[in-house]
C-alpha positions as CSV (number, residue, x, y, z in Angstrom):
1,P,93.9,89.2,118.0
2,P,92.9,86.5,115.5
3,L,90.1,88.1,113.4
4,Q,87.9,86.4,110.8
5,P,87.4,87.9,107.3
6,G,84.3,90.1,107.2
7,Q,84.1,90.6,111.0
8,I,84.9,94.4,111.3
9,D,82.5,97.3,110.6
10,L,85.0,100.1,111.1
11,L,88.8,100.1,111.0
12,I,90.8,103.2,111.7
13,F,94.4,103.9,110.9
14,N,95.3,107.0,113.0
15,A,98.8,108.3,112.4
16,S,100.1,104.8,111.6
17,L,99.6,103.7,108.0
18,H,102.8,105.5,106.7
19,Y,104.8,103.1,108.9
20,A,103.5,100.0,107.1
21,V,106.4,98.1,105.5
22,D,104.2,96.7,102.7
23,L,101.4,99.2,102.1
24,K,99.5,97.1,99.6
25,K,99.6,94.0,101.8
26,C,98.5,96.0,104.9
27,L,95.5,97.5,103.1
28,R,94.6,94.2,101.4
29,S,94.5,92.5,104.8
30,A,92.5,95.3,106.3
31,A,90.0,95.2,103.4
32,Q,89.5,91.4,104.0
33,L,88.6,92.1,107.6
34,L,85.8,94.6,106.7
35,R,82.2,93.5,106.4
36,S,80.4,94.4,103.2
37,G,79.7,98.1,103.5
38,G,82.3,98.5,106.3
39,A,84.5,101.5,106.4
40,L,88.3,102.1,106.7
41,I,89.4,105.5,107.9
42,I,92.9,106.9,107.3
43,M,93.8,110.0,109.2
44,D,96.9,111.9,110.4
45,T,99.0,110.1,107.8
46,P,101.4,112.4,105.9
47,V,100.8,112.3,102.1
48,L,103.2,114.1,99.8
49,V,102.1,117.1,97.9
50,G,103.0,117.0,94.2
51,D,103.7,114.4,91.6
52,F,106.4,112.0,92.7
53,T,105.8,109.4,89.9
54,A,108.7,110.9,88.0
55,L,111.1,109.7,90.7
56,P,111.6,106.0,90.0
57,P,112.0,103.7,93.0
58,T,115.0,101.6,93.4
59,E,114.5,97.8,92.9
60,G,111.9,96.5,95.3
61,Q,111.3,99.8,97.0
62,S,108.3,102.2,96.9
63,L,108.3,105.9,95.9
64,R,108.2,106.9,99.6
65,R,110.4,109.8,100.7
66,G,111.0,109.7,104.5
67,R,107.8,108.7,106.3
68,Q,105.4,110.4,103.8
69,L,103.3,108.5,101.3
70,P,103.0,109.6,97.7
71,L,99.3,110.1,96.9
72,A,99.6,108.0,93.7
73,E,101.0,105.0,95.7
74,L,98.3,105.3,98.4
75,K,95.5,105.5,95.7
76,Q,96.9,102.5,93.9
77,A,97.2,100.5,97.2
78,L,93.6,101.3,98.1
79,T,92.3,100.4,94.6
80,T,94.4,97.1,94.6
81,A,92.8,96.2,98.0
82,G,89.3,96.5,96.3
83,L,88.4,99.7,98.3
84,T,86.5,102.7,96.9
85,F,87.7,105.9,98.7
86,E,87.0,109.5,99.2
87,I,89.8,112.0,100.1
88,R,88.9,115.0,102.2
89,Q,91.3,117.9,102.9
90,P,90.6,119.5,106.3
91,K,91.1,123.2,106.6
92,R,94.4,124.2,108.4
93,G,95.2,127.4,110.1
94,W,98.0,129.9,109.5
95,R,100.4,127.9,111.7
96,W,100.1,124.9,109.3
97,S,100.9,127.2,106.3
98,I,104.1,128.6,108.1
99,R,105.2,125.0,109.0
100,Q,104.7,123.9,105.4
101,W,106.6,126.9,104.1
102,R,109.5,126.2,106.4
103,I,109.6,122.5,105.3
104,R,109.8,123.5,101.6
105,F,112.2,126.4,102.2
106,F,114.7,124.0,103.8
107,G,114.3,121.5,100.9
108,G,111.8,119.1,102.4
109,P,108.7,117.9,100.5
110,G,105.4,119.4,101.4
111,F,102.7,117.1,102.7
112,T,99.1,117.1,103.8
113,L,97.2,115.2,106.4
114,P,94.1,114.1,104.5
115,F,91.1,112.4,105.9
116,I,90.4,109.3,103.8
117,I,87.2,107.2,103.9
118,A,87.5,103.9,102.1
119,R,84.7,101.4,101.8
120,H,84.6,97.7,100.9
């Protein structure tokens, strides 16, 4: 729907932000919709574990690997959008640990599903 800037108190990205084609543009647009003091919540978005800044992106592409977001890229996009943010790591059970071990064992990058609270 057509929304005016400063019209939204709370905006939630639930298991969807990692599908954004242009992460910076998406978060910048979201930040414009928030009222002063409004909150943007990011949850169930896979964020890569480790430092992926050493892997240079090809021309015009991001550092993304698969459908996970590098933490550095996400932080930069939030900051560029003018948002302050807090990242919380929820506790996961033993099944999550086994799943992460299997992913890494077979050559995949490990990831977390942080809960991020960003404010305008």
